[in-house]
N, C-alpha and C positions, 0 to 999 in steps of 0.2 A: 825274240826270246827263245833260247834253246832249252829244250826239255832234257833234263839230266837222266841218262840211263833208261829211257823209256822202252827201248828195244832190247838192249843187252840185259840178260839175266831174268827176263820174264819167263814164267812157266807157261808153256803152250802145249795143249793136248795134240798128240800126233794126228788125230783126225782133222784138227784145224789147220795144221801144216799141209796135209794132203789136199784139203779143200782150197787153200790159198794157192797152191801150185796148180791145181785144176783151173781156178779162175784166171791165173796168169796165162795159161796155155789156151784158154777159151774166152778171150776178151769179147765183150759185146762190140758191135761196130762203132758205137759212140766212144767207148773206152779206147779202141784202137786208134781212132782219129785223134783223140786228145793225147794219148801216149806218144804218138809220133812227134808232138810239139813239146811235150814235157821231158822226154828222155834226153840224155846227154847234156843236161844242165843248160838247155836252150833259153829258159826264161830267167832273167836276172842272175844267171850263173848258178842257180840253185839246183841241187840234186834231188830228184824224186825217186821214190820206190813205188812199185805198184803191188797191190794186194798185200799190203803190210799188216801183219797181225799186231794189234795194240789192245791190251787189256781184254783179250778174248774176242774182240771184234776184228773183222777184216776190212781195212780201209782201202778204198779204190786206189788212191794215190796219197803219198805221205812225204812231206819235206821236213826232215828232222831239224835242220838248221834253224828254221823259224817256227817249228811246231805247228805245221799247217796240214790239215787233211782236206783233200778235194774229193768230193763224192759226186757221182753221176747217178741220177735217179731215173729209172725206167718205170714200167708198169708194175714191177714186182716189189718195189719198196713200200713198206708200211710206215705211216707217220709215227705210230707209237714206238716201233722199234727204232726208227731214226732218231726220235727225241731221246730215247734211253741212251743210245750210242753217243749222241751229241753231249748229253749230260756227263757221261763217263769221260769223254775226251776233254770237255771243259774243266772237269775236276782235276785232270792231269795237266792243265795248262795248254791244251791243244785247241786251236781254232779250227772250225770246220766251214768250208765253203761248199754249198750244194748247187748243182746245176742239173737241169733236166737233159735227157738225151736230145730232146727237140732243140734246146738252146745250142748244143754243140753242132747239130746239123744246120741250124738256121743262121747262127751268128758266132762262129768260132772266134773271129777277131775280138769280139766283145768279151767272150769267156776268157780268152788269154789275157786281155787287158785287166780284167778283174782279178785274175790270179796274180798277175804281176804286181798290181797294187797291194794285194794282201801280202805278198812276199817282201815288199819294201816298206811296209808301215808297221 
């Protein structure tokens, strides 16, 4: 399910744009590992963006074509903030998949398989 105009036309604070650019240039090791496999439409031919601003939140990875956000959670994520973000995304018709950094390190093939399943269902 494609989400209509979720990116274009949204009002974004300049500080948020600067922060997203900083996050893109300073990816965590787990994000860098996953990005190497998501970039260039390598999974199911789907295009991902990294550190995409959506409704004031910065999503780690976003596939607009199927309205899917992929989040990697390390020690700095708070469950209340994550729940709020997920609720906003759900309200906009966006699904969220969450993985821990440990899952990316321990079992990247399984993470990729679950992302591919989400892209094709």
